[in-house]
PARO-41457 format. One line per field, with one value per residue (C-alpha): residue number from 1; x, y, z. Coordinates in nm, 2 decimals. Each point is the difference from the previous one (the first is absolute). Layout:
num <- [NUM|...] $
x <- [X|...] $
y <- [Y|...] $
z <- [Z|...] $
// end
This chain:
num <- [1|2|3|4|5|6|7|8|9|10|11|12|13|14|15|16|17|18|19|20|21|22|23|24|25|26|27|28|29|30|31|32|33|34|35|36|37|38|39|40|41|42|43|44|45|46|47|48|49|50|51|52|53|54|55|56|57|58|59|60|61|62|63|64|65|66|67|68|69|70|71|72|73|74|75|76|77|78|79|80|81|82|83|84|85|86|87|88|89|90|91|92|93|94|95|96|97|98|99|100|101|102|103|104|105|106|107|108|109|110|111|112|113|114|115|116|117|118|119|120|121|122|123|124|125|126|127|128|129|130|131|132|133|134|135|136|137|138|139|140|141|142|143|144|145|146|147|148|149|150|151|152|153|154|155|156|157|158|159|160|161|162|163|164|165|166|167|168|169|170|171|172|173|174|175|176|177|178|179|180|181|182|183|184|185|186|187|188|189|190|191|192|193|194|195|196|197|198|199|200|201|202|203|204|205|206|207|208|209|210|211|212|213|214|215|216|217|218|219|220|221|222|223|224|225|226|227|228|229|230|231|232|233|234|235|236|237|238|239|240|241|242|243|244|245|246|247|248|249|250|251|252|253|254|255|256|257|258|259|260|261|262|263|264|265|266|267|268|269|270|271|272|273|274|275|276|277|278|279|280|281|282|283|284|285|286|287|288|289|290|291|292|293] $
x <- [2.78|-0.30|-0.15|-0.29|0.25|0.20|-0.32|-0.11|0.35|-0.03|-0.36|0.06|0.28|0.07|-0.20|0.18|-0.14|-0.03|0.18|-0.03|0.32|-0.04|0.32|0.13|0.02|-0.35|-0.16|0.18|-0.10|-0.34|0.01|-0.14|0.28|-0.05|0.24|-0.13|0.20|0.08|0.31|-0.23|-0.16|0.24|0.32|0.21|-0.19|-0.02|-0.19|-0.08|0.19|-0.28|-0.25|0.24|0.06|-0.35|-0.14|0.34|0.03|-0.36|0.05|0.32|-0.18|-0.29|0.26|0.15|0.34|0.19|0.30|0.03|0.27|0.05|0.25|0.15|0.29|0.18|-0.25|-0.32|-0.32|-0.14|0.27|-0.06|-0.38|0.02|0.24|-0.23|-0.32|0.17|0.09|-0.34|-0.21|0.21|0.17|0.36|0.16|0.28|0.14|0.20|0.21|0.16|0.37|0.24|0.23|-0.27|-0.06|-0.26|0.15|0.02|-0.32|-0.25|-0.26|0.22|0.07|-0.37|-0.08|0.27|-0.13|-0.34|0.14|0.00|0.27|0.19|0.17|0.24|0.04|0.18|-0.20|0.03|-0.12|-0.28|-0.15|-0.04|-0.30|-0.16|0.31|0.03|-0.37|0.05|0.22|-0.28|-0.30|-0.14|-0.03|-0.27|0.14|-0.06|0.15|0.25|-0.19|-0.30|-0.16|-0.24|-0.37|-0.05|0.19|-0.22|-0.31|0.13|0.07|-0.36|-0.10|0.13|-0.29|0.06|-0.35|0.02|-0.04|0.33|0.10|0.34|0.14|0.38|0.20|0.37|0.13|0.24|-0.14|-0.33|-0.24|-0.13|-0.05|-0.19|-0.22|-0.09|-0.06|-0.24|-0.20|0.00|0.09|-0.35|-0.05|0.35|0.32|0.28|0.36|0.28|0.32|0.31|0.26|0.22|0.20|-0.20|-0.18|-0.37|-0.11|0.17|-0.19|-0.32|0.06|0.08|-0.32|-0.23|0.12|-0.15|-0.34|-0.26|-0.11|-0.01|0.35|-0.15|-0.05|0.36|0.26|0.37|0.26|0.37|0.14|0.06|0.20|0.30|0.23|-0.14|-0.13|0.12|0.19|-0.06|0.16|-0.01|-0.30|-0.21|0.12|-0.08|-0.35|-0.08|0.12|-0.20|-0.31|0.03|0.05|-0.31|-0.23|0.13|0.01|0.31|0.09|0.24|0.27|-0.04|-0.37|-0.24|0.25|0.09|-0.37|-0.10|0.29|-0.14|-0.36|0.12|0.19|-0.31|-0.21|0.25|0.00|-0.38|-0.05|-0.29|-0.29|-0.14|-0.24|0.11|0.04|0.33|0.04|0.36|0.05|0.25|0.17|0.17|0.36|0.11|0.26|0.19|0.07|0.37|0.03] $
y <- [-2.16|-0.23|-0.11|0.25|0.29|-0.09|-0.01|0.34|0.15|-0.09|0.09|0.36|0.14|0.37|0.17|0.00|0.27|-0.03|0.32|0.18|0.12|0.34|0.13|0.14|-0.35|-0.12|0.33|0.03|-0.35|0.01|-0.33|-0.07|-0.14|-0.13|-0.16|-0.24|0.10|-0.34|0.16|0.15|-0.33|-0.05|0.18|-0.32|-0.27|0.20|-0.01|-0.33|-0.19|0.08|-0.18|-0.29|-0.07|0.03|-0.35|-0.16|0.11|-0.07|-0.35|-0.04|0.09|-0.23|-0.29|0.10|0.10|0.26|0.02|0.12|-0.08|0.19|0.09|0.32|0.22|0.28|0.26|-0.21|0.19|-0.34|-0.08|0.35|-0.05|-0.35|0.10|0.29|-0.21|-0.26|0.25|0.16|-0.31|-0.23|-0.24|-0.10|0.06|-0.16|0.16|-0.21|0.27|-0.04|0.07|-0.15|0.30|0.21|0.07|0.17|0.34|-0.04|0.21|0.20|-0.27|-0.26|0.23|0.06|-0.37|-0.09|0.27|-0.15|-0.33|-0.18|-0.27|0.04|-0.29|0.10|-0.26|-0.02|0.05|-0.37|-0.10|0.26|-0.19|-0.31|0.14|-0.33|-0.13|0.31|-0.02|-0.36|0.13|0.23|-0.24|0.21|0.32|0.11|0.05|0.32|-0.01|0.26|0.32|-0.14|-0.13|-0.30|-0.05|0.17|0.30|0.02|-0.02|0.29|0.21|-0.05|0.18|0.33|0.22|0.26|0.15|0.13|-0.16|0.01|-0.06|-0.11|-0.11|0.00|-0.22|-0.07|-0.35|-0.17|-0.35|0.05|-0.03|0.36|-0.01|-0.34|0.13|0.32|-0.19|-0.24|0.27|0.27|-0.18|-0.04|0.38|0.14|-0.06|-0.09|0.11|-0.16|0.20|-0.22|0.13|-0.29|-0.04|-0.28|-0.10|0.10|-0.36|-0.10|0.27|-0.11|-0.36|0.08|0.19|-0.23|-0.31|0.16|0.07|-0.14|0.34|0.05|0.12|0.24|0.25|-0.02|0.22|-0.02|0.28|-0.07|0.32|0.19|-0.24|0.24|-0.29|-0.23|-0.04|0.27|0.19|0.37|0.27|0.38|0.01|-0.20|0.19|0.34|-0.13|-0.11|0.32|0.21|-0.21|0.05|0.37|0.03|-0.23|-0.03|-0.38|-0.20|-0.29|-0.29|-0.05|-0.39|-0.04|0.29|0.26|-0.22|-0.07|0.36|0.10|-0.26|0.13|0.36|-0.12|-0.18|0.32|0.21|-0.26|0.02|-0.37|0.11|0.18|0.34|-0.03|-0.36|-0.08|-0.16|-0.12|-0.07|-0.22|0.15|-0.31|0.19|-0.09|0.35|-0.12|-0.12|0.36|0.07|0.35] $
z <- [3.87|-0.02|-0.33|0.05|0.06|-0.32|-0.21|0.15|-0.07|-0.37|-0.03|0.12|-0.22|-0.03|-0.28|-0.33|-0.23|-0.38|-0.07|-0.34|-0.16|-0.17|-0.15|-0.33|-0.17|0.11|-0.10|-0.33|-0.11|0.17|0.18|0.35|0.20|0.36|0.25|0.26|0.31|0.16|0.13|0.27|0.11|0.29|0.10|0.02|-0.18|-0.32|-0.32|-0.17|0.27|0.25|-0.22|-0.10|0.37|0.12|-0.07|0.04|0.36|0.08|-0.14|0.20|0.32|-0.08|-0.04|0.33|-0.14|0.21|-0.24|-0.36|-0.25|-0.33|-0.26|-0.16|-0.09|0.18|-0.12|0.01|0.09|0.09|0.26|0.14|0.02|0.15|0.27|0.09|-0.01|0.22|0.27|-0.01|-0.01|0.23|-0.25|0.02|-0.35|-0.20|-0.31|-0.25|-0.17|-0.35|0.02|0.25|-0.03|0.17|0.37|0.23|-0.09|-0.38|-0.06|0.19|-0.08|0.17|0.30|0.04|-0.02|0.25|0.24|-0.02|0.12|-0.34|0.01|-0.33|-0.17|-0.28|-0.27|-0.33|-0.32|-0.08|0.35|-0.03|-0.30|0.21|0.19|0.07|0.17|0.21|0.10|0.12|0.28|0.13|0.04|0.28|-0.22|-0.23|-0.35|-0.19|-0.35|-0.14|-0.06|0.19|-0.32|0.04|-0.01|0.34|-0.13|-0.32|0.22|0.20|-0.30|-0.11|0.32|-0.15|-0.09|-0.28|0.00|-0.35|-0.35|-0.19|-0.36|0.12|0.34|0.03|0.23|0.07|-0.06|0.23|0.08|-0.17|0.30|-0.01|-0.38|0.03|0.28|-0.18|-0.33|0.18|0.17|-0.27|-0.32|-0.13|-0.04|-0.02|-0.19|0.24|-0.08|0.20|-0.01|0.07|0.24|-0.11|-0.32|-0.13|-0.32|-0.04|-0.05|0.33|0.18|-0.15|0.08|0.37|0.04|-0.19|0.18|0.31|-0.14|-0.24|-0.14|-0.37|-0.11|-0.26|0.29|0.10|-0.16|0.09|-0.03|0.05|-0.15|0.33|0.22|-0.03|-0.03|0.27|0.35|0.24|-0.28|-0.04|-0.21|-0.01|-0.24|0.24|0.30|-0.16|-0.10|0.35|0.16|-0.25|0.04|0.38|-0.04|-0.23|0.18|0.36|-0.02|0.07|-0.23|0.06|-0.27|0.00|-0.10|-0.01|-0.13|-0.30|-0.07|0.03|-0.24|-0.25|0.04|-0.08|-0.30|-0.13|0.06|-0.20|-0.28|-0.01|0.10|0.21|-0.17|0.12|0.29|0.08|0.37|0.13|0.35|0.13|0.31|0.24|0.15|0.29|0.07|0.07|0.24|-0.31|-0.10|0.01|-0.12] $
// end
């Protein structure tokens, strides 16, 4: 695609409603809970990844790159989205995958990426940490960081329109880009809560987000109570919550990010963290291909 066509592609996303959640819990505690349906922005380049890739890929084309290189694990939403975007928009793609014991059939995500033409390079966890050394071998490729998080990604996240004033806006934390972008755009009027999907200390989450932005940290809250043991981990409690939420609200959640965040939001509602009549907006970050149940 030409630069103009890529710009047009990202300027005309599918409509993503701000959907009100009305169930027994929200009615009992009289809170206004909304979910921003970024899972509907594109069938393959889903959720926040659409916005994190937007300015990266426009910039890559402006710089005349036809090849992209990025990093991720076997279940990475980012790897999935980059491979799809590359195929749709005409970029060759390279994925550096953490885990030299893996192969193209180790997960549905890797199968999908491989089917899209992404060249997968499997490296040990020690090698994976040496990203600069790896990048030096691909000088003809535009580099997109792990998780897609850089200033271009943050600028893309700031293109998300919520169209409603909120007391709280909730995001999932992985690499911090989405939380940083939401904080920059909405942090003057709303409290931002970043729910970590990783088993990590709150101060580490805060540091990762705040090093990406200059916004006043007083508007940023961090919650690490609902990681369910770490990235990609799920137990019967989380699974049952996700299935019940879907039955009640007809909205699918992924178990890696949005499911954990939504579980946390409901726990805070039940513990009266939010006051009656307050408005909470939850950002659905997509990634539904990561569902494995």
